[in-house]
C-alpha positions in Angstrom: 0.0 0.0 0.0 1.4 3.4 -1.0 1.1 6.0 1.8 2.4 9.1 -0.1 3.3 9.9 -3.7 6.0 12.5 -4.2 6.4 14.5 -7.5 10.0 15.7 -8.0 12.2 17.1 -10.7 13.7 14.4 -12.9 17.1 13.3 -11.6 16.2 14.1 -8.0 14.4 10.9 -7.2 17.2 9.2 -5.2 18.2 12.4 -3.5 14.6 12.9 -2.3 14.4 9.3 -1.2 17.4 9.7 1.0 16.0 12.9 2.5 12.8 11.1 3.3 14.7 8.4 5.1 16.5 11.0 7.2 13.1 12.1 8.5 11.4 8.7 8.6 14.1 6.0 9.0 11.6 3.2 9.1 9.7 4.2 6.0 9.8 2.1 2.7 10.9 4.5 -0.1 10.9 3.6 -3.8 12.4 6.1 -6.2 11.2 5.8 -9.8 8.6 3.2 -9.2 7.6 1.2 -12.2 10.3 3.1 -14.1 8.4 6.4 -13.8 10.7 9.4 -13.7 10.0 12.2 -11.3 8.1 10.0 -8.9 8.9 8.6 -5.4 6.6 6.2 -3.5 6.6 6.1 0.3 5.0 3.4 2.4 4.9 2.7 6.1 4.1 6.2 7.5 0.9 8.1 8.3 -0.1 10.0 5.1 -1.2 13.2 6.7 1.7 13.3 9.2 4.1 12.6 6.4 2.5 15.3 4.2 3.1 18.1 6.7 6.7 17.0 7.6 7.9 16.4 4.1 6.3 19.5 2.6 8.0 21.6 5.3 11.5 20.0 5.2 12.3 18.9 1.7 12.4 21.7 -0.9 13.4 19.4 -3.8 9.8 18.1 -3.9 7.3 19.8 -6.1 4.1 18.1 -4.9 3.4 15.9 -1.8 0.3 13.8 -2.2 -0.9 11.8 0.8 -2.8 8.8 -0.4 -6.3 8.8 1.1 -7.7 6.1 -1.1 -6.8 3.5 -3.7 -8.8 1.7 -6.5 -8.4 -0.1 -9.7 -7.9 2.2 -12.8 -11.6 2.2 -13.8 -13.7 5.4 -13.9 -16.5 4.0 -11.8 -14.2 2.7 -9.1 -12.1 5.9 -9.0 -15.3 8.0 -8.7 -16.6 5.9 -5.8 -13.3 6.0 -3.8 -12.9 9.7 -4.6 -16.4 10.5 -3.2 -15.7 8.6 0.0 -12.4 10.5 0.5 -14.2 13.8 -0.3 -16.8 13.0 2.4 -13.9 12.9 5.0 -11.6 15.6 3.8 -13.7 18.1 1.8 -15.6 20.3 4.2 -19.0 21.9 3.7 -18.8 25.0 1.4 -15.2 24.4 0.3 -14.6 24.7 -3.4 -12.6 22.0 -5.2 -11.0 21.0 -8.5 -10.1 17.5 -9.8 -6.7 17.0 -11.4 -5.8 13.6 -13.0 -2.5 12.3 -14.2 -2.5 9.0 -16.1 0.5 6.8 -16.8 -0.1 3.8 -19.0 -2.7 2.8 -21.5 -6.4 3.2 -20.6 -9.8 3.4 -22.4 -10.5 6.8 -20.9 -8.7 10.2 -20.7 -7.7 12.3 -17.7 -10.4 14.8 -18.6 -13.0 11.9 -18.5 -11.9 11.2 -14.9 -12.0 14.9 -13.9 -15.5 15.3 -15.2 -16.9 12.1 -13.7 -15.3 12.7 -10.2 -16.2 16.4 -10.2 -19.8 15.8 -11.2 -20.3 13.0 -8.6 -18.9 15.1 -5.7 -20.9 18.2 -6.7 -24.1 16.1 -7.0 -23.6 14.3 -3.7 -21.9 16.9 -1.5 -23.0 20.1 -3.2 -19.5 21.6 -3.0 -18.7 24.2 -5.6 -16.2 23.6 -8.4 -13.5 26.2 -8.8 -10.8 25.3 -11.4 -8.8 28.5 -11.0 -8.4 28.9 -7.2 -9.9 25.9 -5.3 -9.8 25.5 -1.6 -8.9 21.9 -2.1 -7.6 19.8 -5.0 -8.6 16.2 -5.5 -5.6 14.5 -7.1 -6.1 11.3 -9.1 -2.7 9.6 -9.8 -3.0 6.6 -12.1 -0.2 4.2 -12.6 -1.2 1.5 -15.1 -3.8 -0.7 -13.3 -3.9 1.3 -10.0 -5.3 4.7 -9.1 -4.5 6.7 -6.0 -6.6 9.5 -4.7 -5.4 12.4 -2.5 -7.0 15.6 -1.3 -4.8 18.6 -0.3 -4.8 22.4 -0.6 -3.5 23.8 -3.8 0.2 23.2 -4.1 1.0 25.1 -7.3 2.2 28.7 -7.2 0.4 30.5 -9.9 0.9 33.9 -11.4 -1.7 36.3 -10.3 -4.0 37.4 -13.1 -4.5 41.1 -13.7 -5.9 42.7 -16.8 -5.3 46.1 -15.1 -1.5 45.8 -15.4 -1.5 45.7 -19.2 -4.2 48.3 -19.5 -2.1 50.6 -17.2 1.2 50.0 -19.1 -0.5 50.8 -22.4 -0.9 54.4 -21.2 2.8 54.8 -20.6 5.0 56.7 -23.1 8.7 56.3 -22.4 10.8 59.2 -23.8 14.3 57.8 -24.0 17.4 59.9 -24.7 19.6 58.0 -27.2 22.8 56.4 -26.0 25.6 57.7 -28.3 29.2 57.7 -27.1 31.3 57.2 -30.1 31.3 53.5 -29.7 29.0 52.0 -32.3 29.1 48.5 -30.8 28.4 49.8 -27.3 25.5 51.9 -28.7 24.0 48.9 -30.5 24.2 46.7 -27.4 22.5 49.4 -25.3 19.8 49.8 -27.9 19.1 46.1 -27.8 18.6 46.2 -24.0 16.3 49.3 -24.2 14.2 47.8 -27.0 13.8 44.5 -25.1 12.8 46.3 -21.9 10.2 48.4 -23.6 8.7 45.4 -25.3 8.8 43.3 -22.2 6.4 45.7 -20.5 4.3 46.3 -23.6 4.2 50.0 -23.0 2.1 52.4 -25.1 5.1 53.7 -27.0 8.8 54.2 -26.9 10.0 57.6 -28.2 13.6 58.1 -29.0 14.0 61.9 -28.3 17.0 63.9 -29.6 17.8 67.2 -27.9 21.0 68.0 -29.8 22.8 67.1 -33.0 24.2 63.6 -33.1 26.4 61.9 -35.7 24.4 59.4 -37.8 27.2 56.9 -37.5 26.6 56.9 -33.7 22.8 57.1 -33.9 22.2 54.4 -36.5 23.7 51.4 -34.4 21.6 52.5 -31.4 18.4 52.6 -33.4 19.2 49.2 -35.0 19.8 47.7 -31.5 16.4 49.2 -30.3 14.5 47.6 -33.2 16.3 44.2 -32.9 15.8 44.2 -29.1 12.1 44.8 -29.5 11.8 42.1 -32.2 13.6 39.5 -30.2 11.5 40.0 -27.1 8.3 40.1 -29.1 9.1 36.7 -30.6 9.7 35.2 -27.2 6.4 36.7 -25.9 4.4 35.3 -28.9 5.6 31.8 -28.1 5.2 32.1 -24.3 1.9 33.9 -23.9 -1.6 32.4 -24.6 -2.9 36.0 -25.2 -2.2 38.3 -28.1 1.0 40.3 -27.6 1.2 44.0 -28.5 4.2 45.2 -30.5 5.4 48.4 -28.9 5.5 51.4 -31.4 8.9 53.1 -31.6 9.0 56.8 -32.7 11.6 59.5 -33.0 11.0 63.1 -32.0 12.9 66.2 -30.8 12.8 66.3 -27.0 11.7 69.8 -26.4 9.1 69.9 -29.2 7.6 66.7 -27.8 7.4 68.2 -24.3 5.7 71.3 -25.7 3.2 69.2 -27.7 2.3 67.3 -24.5 2.3 70.3 -22.1 -0.2 69.7 -19.4 0.1 65.9 -19.4 1.8 64.1 -16.6 5.6 64.1 -16.8 7.6 61.8 -14.6 11.4 62.0 -14.3 13.7 59.9 -12.2 16.6 61.8 -10.8 19.0 61.8 -7.8 17.6 65.2 -7.1 14.1 63.8 -6.8 11.8 62.9 -3.9 12.3 59.5 -2.3 9.3 57.2 -3.2 7.6 56.5 0.2 4.2 55.1 0.8 2.4 58.4 0.9 4.0 59.7 -2.3 3.4 56.3 -4.0 -0.3 56.4 -3.2 -0.6 60.0 -4.4 1.1 59.1 -7.7 -1.1 56.0 -8.0 -4.3 58.0 -7.8 -3.0 60.3 -10.5 -1.9 57.5 -12.8 -5.3 55.8 -12.6 -7.0 59.0 -13.9 -4.7 60.0 -16.7 -4.9 58.9 -20.4 -1.2 59.1 -21.0 1.8 59.2 -18.6 5.1 60.4 -20.0 8.2 58.9 -18.4 11.5 60.6 -19.3 14.6 58.4 -19.2 18.1 59.8 -19.6 21.2 58.1 -21.1 24.8 59.1 -20.7 23.5 62.5 -19.6 20.4 63.2 -17.6 17.2 64.9 -18.5 17.7 68.7 -19.1 16.9 70.8 -16.0 14.2 72.8 -17.8 12.2 69.7 -18.4 12.7 68.5 -14.9 10.9 71.8 -13.8 8.0 70.8 -16.0 7.7 67.4 -14.4 4.7 66.6 -12.2 6.9 64.2 -10.2 10.7 63.9 -9.9 11.4 60.7 -8.0 14.5 59.1 -6.6 13.9 55.4 -6.8 17.0 54.4 -4.9 18.8 57.1 -2.9 22.6 56.8 -3.2 22.5 54.6 -6.3 22.6 55.7 -10.0 20.9 53.4 -12.3 22.6 52.2 -15.5 20.7 53.3 -18.7 19.3 49.9 -19.5 17.9 49.6 -15.9 15.9 52.8 -16.0 12.8 51.4 -17.8 12.4 48.3 -15.7 13.1 50.2 -12.5 10.7 53.1 -13.0 7.9 51.0 -14.5 8.1 48.5 -11.7 7.8 51.3 -9.2 4.9 52.9 -11.0 3.0 49.6 -11.2 3.5 49.3 -7.4 2.1 52.8 -6.9 -0.8 52.1 -9.2 -1.9 49.1 -7.2 -1.0 50.7 -3.9 -3.6 53.4 -4.4 -6.3 50.9 -3.4 -4.6 50.2 -0.1 -4.2 53.9 0.4 -7.9 54.5 -0.2 -8.8 51.9 2.3 -6.5 53.5 4.9 -8.1 56.9 4.3 -11.7 55.7 4.8 
């Protein structure tokens, strides 16, 4: 009889097995049972006691599944055992999800098991189904002819979903001074990093703003790098995200003309001469950011933003007193801070009520 099933990274099976024996010397531990990579079986200990101890003490493990029931690998049998286990471990009103993993050949799919078990438990116990954030997960682990049923809280760490973040970022215009220093290769590499950073956040636009004459031989490699950086990150995003990815527009404008054309809009500049970003200031900024249609963030390069434009800024903030950010770090640093302020406004409003 299997007491606990451990899911681990491939190659860590024997390491985890020895760690289990350190905690439970009298347990029977089988790494890679039935030749299955990433699995360790444990027998001879209390499932619930082992669950708590192993989860707390062995970080190499990805999931700890105390076995609360076992059946043959047939849908009717699995459903009956899962219902009995749910009666004991699923409390009134708790939401649940069923997750099945099959190993071997069967005349049914994992989804078939999920549907059958979920429907039976909902019908008999009236607990609500919640596939995104359940209070409990009913795990069905099938190994050839045997099925093991476990109920635990969610063990996956999921990314929080927020449509607000992308909506907010689409309002941000980053006005970036070009990085030109007489070193075409250095300018190109810096352009790549800036282009990748802008695309990573999917901001509303990236404006390369000139405020003085520059040599085309210095400027062209920088622009080439910006475009290639944007393209490379865009391709990664398209492969990684289930949603549609927005390609960030890149424009060129003269710095002071751009500022004049957007006079009255929110200008944000980061500077060592700025205010430290504390909770009060962050909440204040967050309230403003939530209301505006466009937020203009000015980013310097080898030289800072001209003093005249700093005077026009609604906020001049010092993100990290005592530290001067490298050019390629400005976009990630300031946007991360603004996102925090944007969400912090809700907390600030609660505190003021």
